[in-house]
Residue frames as qw, qx, qy, qz and C-alpha x, y, z in Angstrom:
[[0.414, -0.137, -0.891, -0.129, 142.97, 121.47, 110.39],
 [0.513, -0.399, 0.145, -0.746, 139.80, 121.41, 112.49],
 [0.006, -0.049, 0.959, -0.279, 138.84, 118.96, 115.16],
 [0.525, -0.320, -0.512, -0.601, 135.42, 117.43, 114.82],
 [0.427, -0.329, 0.549, -0.639, 133.53, 117.13, 118.08],
 [0.404, 0.010, -0.898, -0.175, 132.53, 113.63, 119.01],
 [0.167, 0.133, 0.752, -0.624, 130.19, 114.14, 121.93],
 [0.198, 0.494, 0.845, 0.061, 126.50, 113.37, 121.42],
 [0.110, 0.785, 0.286, -0.539, 125.57, 117.05, 121.31],
 [0.063, 0.609, -0.442, -0.655, 127.57, 117.57, 118.12],
 [0.184, 0.020, 0.923, 0.336, 126.26, 114.53, 116.27],
 [0.463, 0.015, -0.301, -0.833, 123.32, 114.83, 113.88],
 [0.615, -0.035, 0.629, -0.474, 120.40, 112.77, 115.25],
 [0.836, 0.418, -0.042, -0.354, 119.64, 111.41, 111.77],
 [0.605, 0.545, -0.576, 0.067, 123.13, 110.07, 111.26],
 [0.308, 0.184, -0.813, 0.459, 123.78, 108.97, 114.85],
 [0.565, -0.506, -0.240, -0.606, 120.34, 108.42, 116.41],
 [0.792, -0.305, -0.496, 0.184, 121.63, 106.03, 119.07],
 [0.402, 0.069, -0.340, 0.847, 123.60, 108.92, 120.55],
 [0.214, -0.217, 0.031, -0.952, 120.37, 110.91, 121.02],
 [0.743, -0.202, -0.127, -0.625, 117.57, 108.42, 121.66],
 [0.219, -0.317, 0.878, -0.283, 117.36, 105.60, 124.18],
 [0.407, 0.270, 0.854, -0.178, 114.13, 104.05, 122.88],
 [0.140, 0.408, 0.685, 0.587, 111.66, 104.08, 120.00],
 [0.168, -0.829, -0.521, 0.116, 109.36, 106.17, 122.22],
 [0.322, -0.628, 0.062, 0.705, 112.05, 108.86, 122.45],
 [0.223, 0.031, 0.595, 0.771, 112.17, 109.01, 118.65],
 [0.034, -0.631, -0.711, -0.307, 108.38, 109.35, 118.40],
 [0.285, -0.839, -0.384, 0.259, 108.30, 112.09, 121.02],
 [0.416, -0.287, 0.162, 0.847, 110.98, 114.30, 119.42],
 [0.328, 0.811, 0.369, -0.315, 109.11, 117.36, 118.08],
 [0.006, 0.739, -0.399, -0.543, 112.06, 118.42, 115.93],
 [0.227, -0.122, 0.884, 0.390, 111.88, 115.32, 113.72],
 [0.589, 0.185, -0.250, -0.746, 109.45, 114.98, 110.85],
 [0.896, 0.001, 0.324, -0.303, 107.47, 111.77, 110.40],
 [0.844, 0.479, -0.234, 0.053, 109.73, 110.62, 107.52],
 [0.177, 0.654, -0.627, 0.384, 112.83, 111.25, 109.66],
 [0.611, -0.330, 0.568, -0.441, 111.34, 109.24, 112.51],
 [0.948, 0.231, 0.091, -0.199, 110.54, 106.44, 110.04],
 [0.589, 0.631, -0.473, 0.178, 114.14, 106.43, 108.79],
 [0.127, -0.548, 0.700, -0.440, 115.53, 106.05, 112.30],
 [0.743, -0.130, 0.497, -0.429, 113.04, 103.40, 113.43],
 [0.905, 0.390, -0.075, -0.151, 113.34, 101.43, 110.19],
 [0.430, 0.627, -0.609, 0.227, 117.11, 101.38, 110.45],
 [0.340, -0.414, 0.710, -0.457, 116.87, 100.06, 114.00],
 [0.863, 0.081, 0.318, -0.384, 114.47, 97.32, 112.87],
 [0.586, 0.591, -0.522, -0.186, 116.96, 96.14, 110.26],
 [0.988, -0.129, -0.079, 0.039, 118.15, 92.54, 110.50],
 [0.528, 0.577, -0.380, 0.494, 121.65, 93.99, 110.36],
 [0.150, -0.539, 0.498, -0.662, 121.28, 94.78, 114.08],
 [0.878, -0.276, -0.221, -0.322, 119.61, 91.50, 115.08],
 [0.411, -0.581, 0.675, -0.194, 121.15, 89.73, 118.06],
 [0.385, 0.316, -0.824, -0.268, 122.49, 86.47, 116.68],
 [0.162, -0.081, -0.963, 0.201, 121.13, 84.21, 119.39],
 [0.095, 0.572, 0.673, -0.459, 117.94, 86.21, 119.97],
 [0.231, 0.272, 0.495, 0.792, 116.59, 87.75, 116.73],
 [0.166, -0.814, -0.535, -0.150, 113.70, 89.50, 118.53],
 [0.387, -0.802, -0.042, 0.454, 116.29, 91.94, 119.92],
 [0.557, 0.734, 0.012, 0.388, 118.29, 94.60, 118.12],
 [0.598, -0.546, -0.004, 0.587, 121.72, 95.80, 119.24],
 [0.377, 0.888, 0.120, 0.236, 122.18, 99.24, 117.71],
 [0.649, 0.098, -0.200, 0.728, 125.76, 100.54, 117.77],
 [0.050, 0.401, -0.133, 0.905, 126.06, 103.41, 120.22],
 [0.653, -0.508, -0.117, -0.550, 123.23, 102.22, 122.47],
 [0.128, -0.465, 0.773, -0.411, 123.99, 100.86, 125.89],
 [0.535, 0.060, 0.761, -0.364, 121.18, 98.30, 125.74],
 [0.072, 0.146, 0.861, 0.481, 119.35, 96.08, 123.26],
 [0.455, 0.164, 0.102, -0.869, 115.91, 97.09, 121.97],
 [0.511, 0.245, 0.817, -0.109, 113.03, 94.70, 121.38],
 [0.071, 0.103, 0.663, 0.738, 112.00, 94.51, 117.73],
 [0.098, -0.642, -0.757, -0.072, 108.36, 94.50, 118.87],
 [0.179, -0.733, -0.254, 0.605, 108.86, 97.98, 120.42],
 [0.134, -0.310, 0.430, 0.837, 110.33, 99.32, 117.19],
 [0.025, -0.294, -0.805, -0.515, 107.52, 97.88, 115.07],
 [0.138, -0.721, -0.643, 0.217, 104.90, 99.21, 117.50],
 [0.147, -0.624, -0.005, 0.768, 106.45, 102.68, 117.19],
 [0.051, -0.075, 0.635, 0.767, 106.31, 102.43, 113.39],
 [0.082, -0.534, -0.815, -0.211, 102.63, 101.45, 113.60],
 [0.159, -0.749, -0.411, 0.495, 101.93, 104.44, 115.86],
 [0.140, -0.400, 0.307, 0.852, 103.69, 106.66, 113.33],
 [0.076, -0.158, -0.760, -0.625, 101.25, 105.32, 110.74],
 [0.477, -0.183, 0.069, -0.857, 98.31, 106.06, 113.04],
 [0.795, -0.142, -0.540, -0.237, 97.71, 102.42, 113.91],
 [0.300, -0.602, 0.533, -0.514, 97.74, 102.18, 117.70],
 [0.915, -0.169, 0.217, -0.295, 96.49, 98.61, 117.92],
 [0.315, -0.428, 0.824, 0.195, 98.84, 95.65, 117.92],
 [0.530, 0.195, -0.635, -0.527, 98.35, 93.26, 115.01],
 [0.891, -0.227, 0.073, -0.386, 96.25, 90.20, 115.82],
 [0.463, -0.484, 0.741, 0.055, 98.24, 87.20, 117.04],
 [0.614, 0.113, 0.758, 0.189, 99.16, 84.63, 114.42],
 [0.088, 0.225, -0.504, -0.829, 98.45, 84.88, 110.77],
 [0.734, 0.189, -0.044, -0.651, 95.54, 84.02, 108.57],
 [0.663, -0.125, 0.738, -0.006, 95.09, 80.26, 108.55],
 [0.383, 0.444, -0.572, -0.574, 95.77, 78.75, 105.18],
 [0.859, 0.087, 0.437, -0.253, 93.99, 75.73, 103.86],
 [0.148, -0.397, 0.781, 0.459, 96.11, 73.50, 101.74],
 [0.749, 0.321, -0.161, -0.556, 94.46, 72.28, 98.61],
 [0.591, -0.161, 0.789, 0.048, 94.35, 68.56, 98.18],
 [0.238, 0.329, -0.601, -0.689, 94.67, 67.77, 94.48],
 [0.126, -0.139, -0.969, -0.161, 92.70, 64.57, 94.84],
 [0.167, 0.428, 0.639, -0.617, 89.76, 66.30, 96.61],
 [0.376, 0.442, -0.170, -0.796, 88.66, 68.09, 93.43],
 [0.327, 0.138, -0.850, -0.389, 88.58, 64.78, 91.56],
 [0.036, -0.267, -0.916, 0.298, 86.37, 63.28, 94.29],
 [0.274, 0.475, 0.330, -0.768, 83.91, 66.19, 94.07],
 [0.390, 0.366, -0.473, -0.701, 83.63, 65.84, 90.29],
 [0.292, 0.026, -0.934, -0.202, 82.95, 62.12, 90.47],
 [0.081, 0.267, 0.803, -0.526, 80.21, 62.48, 93.10]]
């Protein structure tokens, strides 16, 4: 019977990324990971599965000593896609259609 090592040096970064990386920036800066591997790690950290119940903008990833802001993870994913800029604040304003407004235009 063999003993499996449990220290961070023996764990595969893809299967236990929290043991190797302290931040999304660390994942991006690892030259040994391919872009798809980085995306897998960052996407898993962004998962709602790790959302802090009382503060959903934070993620508590098992194995990490601190919570990570979702905004940092999403920014790292955008950088991976070559989009360095943050998205514009807010969304596109939507105009609600008023069903009676079309009838008024037709009668005028």
